N, C-alpha and C positions, 0 to 999 in steps of 0.2 A: 279659717280654722273652725268657725261655728258650725259649718256644714258636717264636720266629722267629729265633733265634740261628743264623747260618749260618757261624760261624767254623770249625767242624769241616770242613764241606764245602770251604771255601777252603783250609785248611791241608792236608787230605788230597790235594786236587787238585794243589796246588803241590808236594807231596812226590813225587807220582807223575809229574808232568809234567816237572819240571826236575831231571833226574838227571845231566846233563852240561852243560858250557858251551855246547855246540852247541845244546842244547834252548832256552837263553835266546835264541840268535840266531834260531832258527826261530819260536818262539812269541811273542817280544816285538819283536825288531828288524824282522822282515819286515813285520808289520802296521804298525809305526811308519813304515817306509820307504814302504809303499804308501799310508798315510794322508797322509804328506808330499807324495808325488807327486800324488795326487788333489786334495788341497786347493790345491797350487801351481797346478794347471791349472783351479782353480775348479769342480771336478766337485761337483755338489750332489745329494743323495739326496731332496731335498724332494718332487720330482714322482714318485718311485718309492716313496715311503714306504708307501702302501697295499699294494703288491705285496710289499714286504719284510716288513711287519708280518704279512701273511697267511702268508707262507712261514715266518716264525719261529714263528708260533702253531701251525702244522701240525708243525713240528720239535719243539716243546715237547711236544705230545701224543704224537708218536711216541716221543720219548725217555722219557717217563713209562711208556709201555707196555714199552719195553725194560728199564727199571728193574724192573718187575714180573716180567718174564721172568728177569732176573738174580737176583732175590730167590728165585725158584723153584729155579734151578740151585744157588744157595748152600745152600739148605735141604736139598737132596738129597745134596750132597757135603760132608760134614764131615771126611772122612779125608784129603783131599789139601790140605795147607796151602798149597802154592804156588799152586794154582788158586784157592783161596779168597782169597788175597792179591791176585791179579790181578783177580778179580771185585770185590773191594772197591775197588780202584783205578779200575776202569771205572765202578763206581757213583759214585765221587766225581767222576770226569771228566764223566759224564753230568749229574749234579746241578749241577756248576759251569757246564756249558754251557747248562742250562736257566736258571740264574741270569743268565748273560751275555745270553742271549736276551731275558729280561724287561727287563734294563737297556737293551739296545739298542732295544726297543720304546718304552721311555719317552723315550729320547734322540731317536728318530725323531719322536715327537710334538713334542718340544721344538725340532726343526729348523723347525717351522712358525711359530716366534716371529717377529714382524715386525721385531724389532731385528736389524739386519744382523750385528753382531759376535757376538751370542748364537747366532744361527742358524748362522754359520760354525763356532763352537766346537762346538756339538752335532753339526753335520755331520761334523766331524773325529773326534769321539769315536765316533760311530756307525760311520764307516768303519773305524776301528781295531777296535771290537768285532766287526763283521761279519767282518773278516779273521781275527781270533782265533777266532771261532766256527767258521769254515770249517776252520781248522787243527785245532781240537779235534775237529771232526766226522771229519776224516780219521784222526786218531789213534784215536778211539773205534772207527771202522769197522775199522781194522786189528786192534785188540785183540779186538774181538768176533769177527772173522773167525778169528783164531787160537784163541780159546776154543771156538768152534763147531766148528772143524776138529778140535781135541782131543777134543771131545765125540763127534764122528763116529767118530774113530779108536779111542776107548775102546769104542764099541759094536760094533766088528768082532770 
C-alpha cells in the first residue's frame, strides 16, 4: 500500500493552495457554483467525453515532463531555500493536478452509465473536477512563470 500512498501529495498540495480564506473561495466555491449552474441547466459532458479524456491525457503527459524539469532545477539549486520551497509546492500542485485529471477521466467514463441518476451525479463530479483542474493549471502556470522569470534574472 505504501507504493501507491498519495497522502503526502494531497497534504502538501492543500498546504500550498489554501493559504487564505479567499483561496477557499477561488478553488472550492467557484467550481461548486459552476457545477451547480451547469447541472441546473442539464449540461452533460457525456458527448464531449472523448475530447475531454484526450485533453486530460495530454495534460497529464505534459505535467509529468514539467515535474522532470522541476526536479532538475531543484537538484541544481540547493542553496536558495525559498526557491526550493516554492519548487516543492509546484511539484505538489502538479502531482495533485495529475491525480485530479486521472479521477476526472474515470468519472467521465462513469457518465456513460445508462442509469440516469448515476450519470447525472458523475457528470456533476466531472464538471467540478474540470473546473478545479483549470484553476490549478492557472495557479501552476503563474508559479512556473515566476520561477522561470527568477531563473532568467539570476542568469543576467
